[in-house]
N, C-alpha and C positions, 0 to 999 in steps of 0.2 A: 746063652746070650751071646752077642758080636765082642769080639775084644777090641774092634777098631770102628770107630765111626766116620771118621774122616781122615784122610793121608796126613799125619803129624800131629793130628789132635789126640790129647788124653782124653780117655773116656772116666766119665763121673759115676761110679758104683752107687746105687742108692737102694738102702735098705726097707724093705716094706714095714711098716709097725706092725707088732706080734699082735696089734688088737684088732687088725681089719683082715685078719686071716681069711673068715669066712667068704666064701664064694658062692654067690647065690645062684650063679648059672648052673650048679651042679644040681644033677636031677632029684637027689634024696633030700637035699634041703629045702624042695619047693612043697606047698600044699599040692598043687597042680603039677602034674608031671610033664615036662616038655618032651615030646617023643622025638626020634629022630627025624619024623617026618614034618613034624609042628614047629621044632626048631630050625630056622631056616636061616644058613651062615649070613645072608644080606642084611637080615633085622638087626643084629648086631654089629655089624660091621663098621669100622672107619677107613674111609676111602681117602685118597691122596691121588690128587689131579696133577699129572705130569706135561708139561708142554718139551715135548721130545725135543726140538731147537734149541732149548734155554737149559736144559738140565746139566748135561756134562758130556763133554768134548774129550772123549780118551784118545781119539786118533789125529788130533791136530789140524781137523778142516775148518774149524772155525764156527762150527755150528754143532748143537749136539747130537748125538746119536744112540741108537739101541745100545750099543757097548757100552756107553758112558752110564746108561743106567743101570745095566746088570752090574757095571763096578761099583754103584751106591747102594745096591739093594739092602746092605747090611745097616747102612744109616736109616733106610726106612722101616727095616725090621726092629732098630733099637728104639726108633720114635714109638712103634707101638700101630702102624698101619697094619690094616688087614687086606686091603685089596687097592690095587694101583690100577688108575683110570689114565689111559693114555690118549691125549689127542692124536688126530688124523697122521697116520703113519703113511698114507699112500701116494704114490707118484702123482705129482700137481703141479701147476703153474705156480702157485702159493698167492694167488690173487687175493684168497681169503684163508691164509694159514692152514691151507689143506683142506677145507673143507670145499673146493673145487678139485674134487676126484677126476683125475685121467686115467686111472687104471684101479680097477677094485679090488685086485688080487695080486699085488704085489706090495712091496716097500720102496718110498721115495729113495735115490741113490744118494742123497744127502745124509739120510738116516741109518743107511746099511743096507742089508740083504735079508731075505726070507730065512735064511739059516741062522743072522744074528739073532732074528726074532723068535726062532724056536728055543736056542739056548737061553733067552731072557725068560721066555715062558717056563722054562725048564728050571732055572734056577729061582725063579718066582716062585714055584711050587715047593721046591725044596727048602725054603724059609717058611714054610707054611701060610703063604700069602698066596692072594688071588690075583688076576689080571683083565681087566677088561679094556676093550677098545672102542673108538667113536666108528659109528656106523653111520653113513650119509645117505639114504634113499632117495631123498626127496630132489636131489639135484645132482648134477656132475659139472664137470668144467666143460667150456665151451671146445677145449682141445681133446675131449674124450674122443676116442675113436669112433662110437657110435654118434655122438654128434656131426663129426667130421663128415660122415657117412650120409648122416639124414641130410645135409644141406644139399646135396649132389643134383637130388631131384625129387619130385613129389612121388614117383614110385620106389625109390630107394627102399629096402626092406627095413631100414634103419629110421624111415620118416616118422614112422608111428611110434618111435620111442620116445617122442618130444611132443608137446602141444602147441600148434602152431593156428595160426588165423590171417584171414584178410581184412577182418574187421575188428578192430582194438577197443569198441563199446562192450566187447565180451569180457563176462565177468568183472564187469565195473564196481560192482560194490565190494570187492576185496581190496583192503587196505595195502597201501605202501608200508613196506617194514623198514626199508632202510632210506627214513625220509631226508635224511643230510647229501644223499649221493643218488639217488634213483627218483625220477620223476614219474615212470609207470612202471607196471609189469609186464609191459611189452615191449621189445626191443627189434628193431626191422635187421634183417639180415639180406644182405645184397644178393650173396651167393643164391641163398634159398630162394628168393623172391616173396617171401613171407615174415610174417612178426612170429616172435617165440615167446612162449611163456616164462616168465621167471620171477619167484617171490622175494630174492635175494639179489645180489649183484646181477647184474646182465652178461657178466661172464660167468654164470651159474646156471645154465637152462634147465628148466624142471623136466623131470622124467614123467612119461604120459601111464600113470598106473592103471588106465583103463583099458591098457594092452595087456594080456596075459604073459605076453613073452618078457614084459619089462619086471612085472612081480616073479616069474621065475628066474630071471637074472640076479633079482635079488636074494632069494632063498639061495642059490648057486653060491651067492657071495658069502652069505653067512656060514653056509656048510664049509667052506674052504678055511675060513679062520678057526670055525669051531673045531675042526678036523685037526687043526696045529695044537691044540690046546687050552685056546683060551676059553675064561669064564663067563664071557657074557658080552654085551654090547650096551653102550649107552647111545641110543637112538637119536639122531639130530632130528627137530624138525617135524616132529611126527603129525601135527595138526594138518599140514597143507598137501597130503600127498595127492588128492582128487579135486577136481573143480566142476563145480555144477554153477550155470547163470542163474542170478536172483537170490543168490546166497553170498555169503564172506567168505566163501572157498576155504574155511578151516571146521574142524570137527565134523565131516560130513560122515552119514552111516556108513557108506563104502569104505573109509580110511579105517574105519572100525572092525568092518568085516575084514579088510584085508591083515590088519593087526593081528585078528585072531588066528588067521591063517599061519602069520610067522610065528606066534606063540605055540602053535599044535606041532609047528617043524620042529621046534626046539625041544620041546616035550617029549615028542616022540623020538627023535634020533639023538639028543644029547641032554638027556634028564640030568636036573642041578645047574643047568647054567641059567643066565638070566638075562633080563632085557629091562633097562632105563629109560624113561620116557624124558625127554626134552621137549616139554609144552609149557610155555613160558604164557599161563594162563591164571585165573584164580581157581581155587581149591575144588569147588562144585563142577567146574570143567575139566580138569585134568583126574578128579576122581572116575571119570567115564573109560579114562585108558586105562585102567585097573580091570576095566570088564565087570560084568553083573557078579560073576562067582571068582573074580581074580583069575581071568584067562586071557587078560591082554598082556599088560606088562606087569613085573614084577615089583618094580618101584618106579615112583616118579618124582619128579622134583617138586619141592614146595616153594616156588618162586616168592609169592607175597612175604612171607614171614622173613625173608631176607633183609627188605629195606625196613620193615618195622623193627628190627633189633636196633638197627642205627638210630632211626626215629625215637624210640625208648630210651636210650643211652642219651641223646642230645637233650630229650625234654626232661629226664629223671621222673618219667612217669610210662609203667608199662600196660596200659590201658589198649594202646595199639595191638600190642601182641595178643592180650586177652582177647580182644575183639577178632582179630584174623583166627584164632584158634576156635572160638565160637562158632564162626564161618566154615570151619573144615570139617567136612562129613566124613562118617566112620568109612573105612575102606575093609576090604575081606583081608581075612586072617592071616591069609599067605601073602601079602602084599605090605608094602611099606613106602612112607615119605623118606626123600633125600633132601637134607637141610646144607646150607653152604654160609659162609661170609662173606667171600668174594671167588672170582674164578675167573679164566680167561677174557671173558667179555667185560663191557662195561655192567657196573651196579644197577641194573635196571630199574626204572621207574614206572613200568607201564601198568604196575598192579596197584597204583596209589591215585587217589584222587588228583586233580588238576593243582590244587590249592598246598596239597602235600607235596607234590612235584616241585614246585615253584620253592616252598620253603626248604626242602631238602637241597636243592641246587644253591640255595643262600646260604645255607649251613656247612654243607660239606663239597661245595664246588665255587668259591668265590670267584677263581680265574677262569674266564670263559674256554682255558684251553682244556679246564678239567672236565667240561659237558662234551657228552657226545650222543647221538642219537636221543632216545628217550631216558639217558642213564648220566652216569659218572663215571670216569676212567681212572679209578685211583685205587691203590691196595690197601689192605685192613691198615698198617701201620701208621700211613699220614692220615687215613680217615680217622683216627681215633688219637690223633696228633702226638704219635709216639709216646703215649703214657702209657706204661705197662697193666696198670690198674685198670684201665678202660679196654685193653685188649685181652687180659685175662677175663674180664668180667664179658665181654663178647664171646670168648671161647666157652667160657661157663653155661651162657644159655645157649649156644649152638648145641654143646654135648649133652645137655640135660632136656632140652625141648624133644618131643617126639621126632622121630627120623633117624636115619642112618646118616651121621655128618660126613662131609667132605672138606679136605684141608687142601688148600691151594699153595703149589709148590713156592717155597719161601717165606710163606706167611709166619711158619712156625718160627722161623727166626727173626721176623719183624723186618722184612726189606721193605725198601720204599719203591718210588715209581720214577717215570720221565715223562711228565705229559708235552713235552717237547716232541717227542717222536709221534709219526703220525698213527692215524686209526686207533687201536685199542694197543699197539706194540709197546706202550708205554707201561703196561702191566706184564708184559712178556719179556721183560729182559734176564741176562743171563743168570742164572743162579750163582750165589756168591757163599764159593765155599772155604775160601782162606785170604790172606792178607796179599796174596801173590800175585804176579802179572793177572789182569782180567779177573781178579778175584778167584783163582785156581779153576775157573769154568774149563778153561783152552789153553795149550801150548801154543797156538798158533800166533802170528803175528796180528793178522786181523780177523777179526769175530764178527757174526752176523749184525750184531747190535752193542753199542755201547753199554758195558756194565755200569751200574749205579755208581757214581763218583763224588757224591758231595758231601759234606760234613758229617749230616747227621744220619744219613744211610748209606753212605759210601761202602764199598767193599772191606778197606781196610779197618773198619770199626765193626760193621754188621756181616758176620759170615759165620759158617758152621763151625769152625774151629774155636772161635772166642764165644759161641752160644754153648757147646758141647764141655767148654772146660770152665763156665760161670754156671756154679749150681743154682743161682735164682735167675735164669735167663728164662724169657718166655718159652724158650725149647723145651728147656727142665720142667717147667710147668705145666706146660701141654702134655709132657710124657707121662707126668705123674697123673694128671687128669685121667688121661687114657688107661693108664694102668689100672687106677681106681673104677673107671667105668664099666672096665671090662668086667670087675666082679658084681656087678648089678644086674641082674637079667631084666630088671625094671626099665632100664634106660633102653633098651632094643624091643621089648615085647608089652611093656606095661602101658596103661591107660594114663591119661592126663586129666588132672583137675585143678581148676584154678582154686587157689586158698586166699582167702582176703587179708590183707594187712589193715594195720590204722592208718597208714598212710599210702598214698600212690606210688611213691618212690622207691616202696620195698615191694618186689614184684616176687611172688612166692606161688608155687604151685607143687602138687603131688605126682611121681611117677609110681603107679601100684602095679605089681604083678604078684599073685598070691601073697605069700609072708614077706616079699622084699618090696618095701615102702620106702621110697625117700623122698623127702620135702626138700625142695631147692628155694634159697632165699637168695633174691638178688637186690642189693642197694643201687640203683640205676643213677644215684645222683652223686654231685659233687661235694655234698653235704654230709656230716656225721648224721645218722638216723636212729633216734631211739623209738621202736616200735614194737606194737602187740602182734602176733601172727595167731590166727585162730583157725586152729583145725577143724575140718568139717564135723559135724556131727556125727556122720557114719564113721570117719577114719577115728575120731577120737573114742566110739566103742570099740571099734576092732581093738586098738592099742590098747585100752583098758582090759578087753577081752584075753588079749595075749598075755597081757602082764598079770592077769588073774590066773593064767593057767601055769604060770611059772613061780609064783610067789605065794605066801602063806594067805588064806583066807582072814588072817587077824592082823594084816597090814593094817596101820594109820589110815583113816579114811581124808586124811590131810595131808598124806603124802604127796611129793611131787616126784616124777620119773625123770631119768636122764637118757638123753639121745645125743649123739657123737657126730660131728662135723668129720665126714670120713677123708676129708683132705688134710686137715690140721689135728684131728684127735681132739679137738675141745669140745668139751659135754656144756649141754644147755638143760634148762628144766623144762619140763611139760607140766603144767599146774594141771590139778583137779579137773578144770573148768577146760582143759583142751587149749589152754593159749601158752604162747611161748612169748616170753619178753625179752628183748635183746637190744643194743646198742651197736649199731653196725658204721664202720669207717666209710668212707666215700668208696663208692665201686668195689664193696665188698661182696663176697659171695658164698654161702654155704651148700654141701650138700649132706644132708643130715639125714642117717638111717634111724627111721620111726620105726621099723618093721622089729628092732630089739631093743626096746626100752629096758632099764635097768631101775629098780627102786632105789630112791637115793634119801628118801627121810625129810627131815623139814626145809622148805623152802629156802634154796639159795639166793641170794642177791648175786647175780652176775657181774662181774667185771667187764670192761668191753673186751671181745674176743681178739685173738690174734687176726692181723691183718694176712692175706693169702699170699704173699708174697713177700722177701727179703730186700728185693731190687726196687730201687726207685730210681726214674730217670731224671735228666736236668729239667724237665718241663714240671715237675712236681715240686710245690712249696717246700723249703725247709723244714724237716721234722722237726717236732718238739722233743722232749726228753722224754715225755711218756710214750710219744709216738714209737720212738727208738727202741724203749722196752718191749713195746708190744710186736715190733718188727724181729727183735731178736727171738720172742717165742714161736713165730710164724715159721721157723726153721724146720718144725715138724712136718709140714707140707712137703719138705723135700727128703725126709728123713734122715738116717744118719750117713754124713759124706764119708768116704773113705779117708785115711790120713793121708794119701797119697796125691789125693785131688787138688 
């Protein structure tokens, strides 16, 4: 374990409860062995998204760089991150924050050099973490050498690297994605004397994947970075690679053919490396990007579940999450969904109905500056009213629903946003490491963007040093969640099964893999809920069967059985009829291990369980004496704190 988390910051050592030693990821403790082939690292991984420009400036340039990330790897390792995802690091005019690539095989000089990157990869692997990078095959920058050459004449060998026309009615059925700033997918180029095709900003001409040379260029680019040692790619904008008249120019068969070629290239030459698909579509469409047999992408974003987490918490009703999970198709066993609460773009509302979109804007974006395109440009903490109970609840849903979760940089300490910056830059502000100048982000006098400096989210209050010193901070709650999550293979490999409760405000579900069975319970409302949770009949039979194998056949038929919340060690009783009765505080959540039920004798009438975090911020009503008593008992979530903390 690292001895330092941040400069001048104390480390809070947290001991794990002796009752929670059992690790279900170990093969000998599972009914179904998880072989080295089946146990794919990315299915159990927690990803951390890093915006390189914003993370850490070690060299005093005013913007973050690769050396800065390397210097902070111990912080990420201590948090419990398994894989770092870097946003674009390529040379770029930065019209679209690096997604407008001007050279696919180099590093932007603002960020460092190829040698700096090699050092980062090596240092990441030394800490038993992995690293993936953004790859943008769909389009490049208008400043790229290929495009500059292509403009010169229709006979230029690079002309066919891009898509040109004299008739802008071509591909008229393709939607415009950036509706706020672009009026057409075609832009006239005076030098070329033709229109060129672009699905995003006009400064980002789309590459022509009907040209075999373009396909070969992309494979060479992948090989360049994989040879350095990265563990894979997050592939940007995958549905748009090909164009065909009379179609939406999305999800075309030709796209899947090329993606299979990409996957074969990696599996043949770089086995064990991964591809993550960014396809902002409904699950039935994203399912196609895994391939029929898992021969396209290893992972795919589950975009629609993200806005529904916010909808569920605001409504106090988990039905919308259940519905989208019901619509989520099965995927090949070697594939995985990827989930997130926020990222570097807007909170997209493309995957909700028009009425739901209007309602989400009303609830979460009351100021017009908070809206952009088809979404909301705000960070997690402001969306949750800076109420730690709600932030923890959102993280609990993220970490227990199916998929490998991604944490967006700064959200683990509750950073705020700046809606007065243009585009999506308000959620891309400098990481807040300390209360020093510029939040400890940079020693430079001038930095690329202002650090958050308001009374509620400003760097003097919200920073890594403060978070790591406070054992009840959201940082430590997330860290403990990740520790406990890692011990249960059901979260990475297990199936999802909705569990009925007596009130829609209590959203419950099972995550099952062999004997590792977790019951996850969430009070989505702002009120105390007394609820009955009904285990499915099959699960009830399984738990009683397992119990019968471990206890005497003479056990009393009226016995109840105890299950423990692995976050607090608080015990609950499962009645013989397969029900759990509980009273939950507002926004409370439980991770109940029902794979190891112990017999407990006569029925116990439970007091209210401890809330999950000792910290309560200024947005929370003043607690009563009884609530304070329950808060004191909740310190079990954080274990035993060292005396010098």
